[in-house]
C-alpha positions in Angstrom: 114.8 35.5 59.8 111.0 35.3 60.0 109.5 36.9 63.0 105.9 36.9 64.1 104.4 39.0 66.9 102.5 36.7 69.2 101.6 39.0 72.0 102.0 42.7 72.9 105.5 41.9 74.3 106.2 38.6 72.6 107.5 37.4 69.3 108.2 34.1 67.6 111.1 33.2 65.4 111.5 30.0 63.4 114.6 27.9 63.2 114.1 27.0 59.6 117.8 27.1 58.5 116.4 27.2 55.0 115.1 23.6 55.4 118.6 22.2 56.2 118.7 18.9 58.1 120.3 20.5 61.2 119.0 23.3 63.4 120.8 26.7 62.9 123.6 27.6 65.3 121.6 30.5 66.7 118.9 28.1 67.9 121.5 26.1 70.0 122.9 29.4 71.4 119.5 30.8 72.4 118.6 27.5 74.1 121.8 27.5 76.1 121.6 31.2 76.9 117.9 32.2 76.7 118.3 35.8 77.9 119.3 38.0 74.9 118.5 41.2 73.1 116.5 41.7 69.9 115.8 44.7 67.7 112.3 45.2 66.5 112.0 48.3 64.3 114.0 50.9 66.1 113.6 49.4 69.5 116.2 47.3 71.3 114.4 44.8 73.6 115.8 42.5 76.3 114.0 39.1 76.0 114.0 35.6 77.4 113.7 32.8 74.8 111.8 29.5 75.2 110.9 26.8 72.7 107.2 26.5 72.1 105.8 23.0 72.3 102.6 21.2 71.8 99.5 23.2 71.0 101.3 26.5 71.5 103.8 25.6 68.8 101.1 24.4 66.4 99.0 27.6 66.8 102.0 29.8 66.2 103.1 27.7 63.2 99.6 27.9 61.7 99.5 31.7 62.1 102.9 32.0 60.3 101.8 29.6 57.6 98.6 31.6 57.1 100.6 34.9 56.9 103.2 33.4 54.6 101.8 30.3 52.7 105.2 29.3 51.3 106.2 28.6 54.9 104.3 25.3 54.6 107.2 23.9 52.5 109.2 23.6 55.8 106.7 20.9 56.9 108.3 18.6 54.3 111.8 18.8 55.9 113.2 15.8 57.8 113.1 17.6 61.1 110.4 19.5 63.0 111.3 23.2 62.8 111.6 24.7 66.3 109.5 27.7 67.1 111.2 30.0 69.6 109.1 32.5 71.6 110.9 35.6 72.7 109.2 37.4 75.7 110.2 40.9 76.8 112.0 41.1 80.1 110.4 43.8 82.2 113.2 43.8 84.8 116.7 42.5 84.9 117.4 39.8 87.4 120.6 40.0 89.5 121.9 36.8 87.9 120.9 37.7 84.4 123.4 37.1 81.6 121.7 39.6 79.3 123.4 42.9 78.3 122.7 46.0 80.3 120.9 48.6 78.2 121.3 51.5 80.5 
């Protein structure tokens, strides 16, 4: 899955599903349960996911397209590819559904 670092403690992933007409299953799961855990390199990181919209989405999409020009082919799909921003959770909330890393 393509991943792009968008901040010191933030990453973007793209629900391309290889250009298929439907969003991938993981996209629906992360929208329903936005607190999750990712692995970046050797680090395991608790994050909260949110779907980027508007100008933020367009800026992230443009950065990914510049980094990987073939990514532009996804602009020809019948659906607008969601961009999901993953932001590091600095502290676990009491009602959090994410896994405990301790």
